[in-house]
N, C-alpha and C positions, 0 to 999 in steps of 0.2 A: 377597462384595460383591454388591449387587443393582443392576441397571441397568434404568432405566425410560426409555422414549423419549416425549417430549412435544413439542407445538408450542411455539414461543417464547412466544406470547401466553398459554399456560397456566401460565407461571411467575408466581408471585405475589411480593409485596414481600419475603417472607422468603427465597425462593429467589434473588431478584435481589441482595439484600443479601449473601447467602452467596457468590454469584458474585464480587461486588466485593471481598469479604474474601479470597477465594482468589486474586484477582489480586495482592494485596499479599504473597503468600507467596513470590513469585519476581519480581525486579525487571523481567524481560523480559515478564512477563504484563501489565504496565500499559499496553501498546500499545492504542490505540483499536480496532484491527481485532479485538482479542480481548475487547472490551467488550460487555456485553449490548445496549447501544444499537445497535451495528452489526448484530448478529444480528436484533434486533427490527425494525430499519429494512429490511433486505433482505427479511424475511418479509412485509412489507406489499406487496411488488411481485413476489415470485417464489414459485412453488410448490416444495414438496419440502423446505423448511427445517425441520429438526428439531434437538432437543437431547437427547442421552443424559445422564440424570442418574444419576451413580454414588453409591451410598450404601454406607457401611461402618460397621457398628456403630450404625445408626440415625441417622447424621449424613451429610450430603452431603459427599462427598470430592472430587467433580470434576464438571465440565460439559464435554461434547463436542459442540460445534455442528457440523453438517454439512448438506449439501444432497444430496438423493437424486435421481438421474436414472433413466434407463431401464435395464433389464436389471441392476439391482442395483449400478450404478456410482455411487459417491459422490464428492463434491468438498468442499472447504472452503466455507463460506458466502461468497457473493459471489466465487466463483472467477473470476480474471482481473482483479478489482478490488482484491484484498487483498494487502498486502505483508508480512503476518505471519500465521501459522497455527499451530494447536496445540490441545492439550487444556488446559483451565483447571483446573489441579491443582497441588498442592505438589510440589516436585522429588522427594520420596521416594515418591511414589505408585507402587505396583507393580500393574500391570494388564496382562493379555495383550491385545495389540492385535487379534488375530484373534477372540478372544472378544467384544471390544467391537464388531467389525464384525458378528458373528453376531447380537448383540442388537439392532443397528441395521438388520438385514436388508439388509446390503450384501455384495456379492461382492468389491468392490474399493473402496478409498479412495485417491485420488491427491492429491498435494500438491506445491507448487512454491516455497513460502516458509515451510517449517515451522521452528519453533525447533529447532535441531539438537541441543540439549542434553537434550531430553526423552527419557528412556531407553526408553520403551515403543515408540517408533517408530525408534530407532537402527538396528536390523537391516535396515530397509527403505529406507535412503537409497541413492539411485542417483548423486547428485552433491551436493557441498556448495560453498557460496559465502559471501561476507560482504556484509552489508547495512550501509550507512554510517549513522552517527548524529552529529548535532551536539550536543555535550555542553555545556549551559548551567548546570550545577550550581554552578559558581563564579561565575556572573554573566557579563554580556555582555562586559565589558572583558577578563576572563580568557580567554574564548573567542576573542576577536579577537587577543589576544596569542599564543595558540597557533597560530591560523591564520597570523598574520604570520611566526612563527618556522618553521612547517612549509612554507608556500608563500608566501614573500615576494613573488614576482612576481605571483601570482594576486591577493593582497590589494592590492598597489600598483595593478594594472590596474583592479580594481573601483572603488577610490577615485578614480582619475583619470577614469574614465568617468562616475562619479557627479557629479563637479564639472562635467564637460563637458556632461552632460545638463541640469543645473540652469542652466548659463550659456547654452546655445544654444536650449533649448526653454521652460524655465520653472522657477520655484522648486519644489523637490521637496516633496511632502507624502505621508505614508504613513498609511493608515487600516487599523488592525490588525483590527478587527471591523466590517466593512461590512455593514449589514443591507439594503442596496438590492438587490432582486431583479433589477433591470435590469443591475447590474454583474455579477451571477452569470450572467445570459444572455450578456453580453459575453465573459466568461471562457470559457464553453462554446463560443461561436462561434470565439474565437481557437484553442481547443484542437482543435476540429473541423478547422479550416483546417490546423493543424500536422500532425494525423494524415494528412490527405490529401496535404500537401506532402512529407511524409517517407515516404510509402508504407506507413504503418501502418493498421490497422483503426480506423475512426472509432467510438469507444465511444459518442459522443453521437448517433449515428445510431439508437441503440436507445432507444425511448421510456421503457422502465423505468429505465434508468440516469439519464436526465434527471430523471425523477420522484423517484428515490432521492436524487440530489444536491440537488434543491430541498427535499426533506423534511428532510435533515440541516441544510441552511442555515436553514430555518424553525424547527427545534427548538433550534438553537444547538450541536448536536453537531458541525456543520460550521462552521468559522471561515473567512470570506472576507476576504482582505487585499488591498488595492489600493494600488499606487504611482502617484501622479500627478506629472506635470511641468507646472506651471501648472494649467490646467483639463483637461489631457489625461491619461486613464488610459493608462499605458504597459506596466504588467505587473500580474498578479494571481495569487493562489494560494488554492486552497481546501484546507484541511487539516482533519483530525478531531482533536478534543481530548478526552482522558480524564484528568482530574486534572492531573498535572504533566507529561504526555506529549502532544506534538503529533506526529501522523503526516502527513507530507507526502503529498499526493494528486494534485491537479491544478494544476500551475503552467503559466502561459502568459503571452505577451506580444504586443504589437502589433508585427508584423514591420517596420512603417515606421520603428520606432526600434531595430531590431536592432543597428545599429552601436554603440549605447551599452551593449549587454549589460544591458537592463533586468531580465531574470530574475535575473542574478547580484546586481545592486543590490538587487532585491526580496528575495532570500534573506537578505542581511545585515540589511536592515530587519526582516525577519520574525524573525530571531534576536534582535535588539535588543528588539522588541516582546514576544516570547515571554518573554524573561528578565524584563522588567518586569512581566509578568502572572503570574509565579510558575511558569512552565513550565521544567523543568530539562533537557529534551532534545527534539530534533526527529529523528524517525526518517525518513530520506530514502528508504527502500525500497532495492531491489536496485541495486547499483552499475552502472558502465559509462559514466557521463557525466563529462567532465572537471571540470565545475563542482562535482560531488559530491566528487571527490577533493580539490579545493582546500579544502573546508569540513568534511571528515570529522575527528571527534575520536577516535571509536572505532568498532568494527564488531561486528555481531551475527552469529554463525555461523548460517546457514540451510541447509535441505536441500530437495532435490527427489527425489521417488520415489513409491512406491505400496505399499500394504498389500493383499494379495490372499488370498482363501480358495480355493485351487484345487480342493478337493473339495466346495464348496458347490453348491447348486442354481443358483447364478449363475456357475458355473465358465466356461461358454461366453462370457458377457459379459465376464468378467475376462480371459479369454484374448484376446478381440477387442480389448479396451481396451489390453492390453499390446502387441499387434502394432501398434496405431495410435500409441501414445505413446512407446514405448521409443526408437525411432530419433530422434524429436523431442527427447527429453531429452538424448540423447548429442550431437546436433548443437548444441543450445542451450548445453550445458555447455562445448563446445569454443569457441564463439563468445564467450560471456561471460567465459571464463577467459583469453582471449588478446586483448589490446588491439588488435593489428594486425588480427586477424580481425573484431573488433567494428567497427572503423572501416571495414573493407572492406565488411562487410555493410550498414552504415549508408549508405555511398555507393551501393551497388547498389540499396537500397530507394529512395533519393531519385531516382536515375536512372530507375527504373521509374515512380515517381510522375510525373516530368516527361513521360515518354513517354505514359503513360496520359492525362495532362491534355491533351496535344496531340491525341491520338486522339479524345478526347471532344469537343473543340472543332471537329473537322472537320464541315463541312456535310453 
């Protein structure tokens, strides 16, 4: 096998067509985070994005997108924003992971949402979890029937609040593909406030992420959906679409209407609109939230870990990276794997956010 490293914008129509055909060799590769559009988009706003092109017998056998940082430390493209990672290759590809890193001039490559079934990275998993999926392949009514059977209380509550919202605020209207940039700005403002309110890092405080989100919305790779009650937007969602797969990305709502659970209502409306648009599944990302559990049809095994070359010229950087990230992986795995720990951590973060907010407001 021959491996050549290129910038994403050096890939021509033939290579991009091959990339998309390789995505069809494995059902899980159809996710938008593994599409060339996502890699090309991130490359517009971040340095160090590269693609390793693997050739076998004169034919392209795989694409490995990655982002190169300092000291030979590599990450998946859009690390921290992507809910699925991996090599774009057929399931039977046999390639040594450390050799791949050597050709990419990496001492270490870490991952936190890797497709767990890809064999070349299996020896390097530190933790495994499940990512939820809304299966719409049988149509919306079949999906709702499964939700109702699996979580009757959740479905009944959503429908009750949906009627209540329409009765008390205004008739509900759902726009599946909203092209208004002002509504996108509103979504980002809601999401920023949510990050601050819950003690999370505000992604939209980073200008490059704002620019990336706007780029995806402008190109149509990003689909903005908005739920209105009367003339008031009450919830919104920006997802990424690749063929028949939608990846959930940024959901948010106006907290003034929080008692109606507009986010939950919006997710059911999203599922209905996606099914009507020919989308067969919505990948909701790594689990942990109750609303995802109530809407989950199936789950994708994902893994967290790192591939390292301990004897490479980047060995010192790889060792430092391990010392910094290994405890975090163990702690995160414990929290995400235990609902009680997750809820406790969530409450602590929110309490911290409230204390920080009070401290900031002091004269």
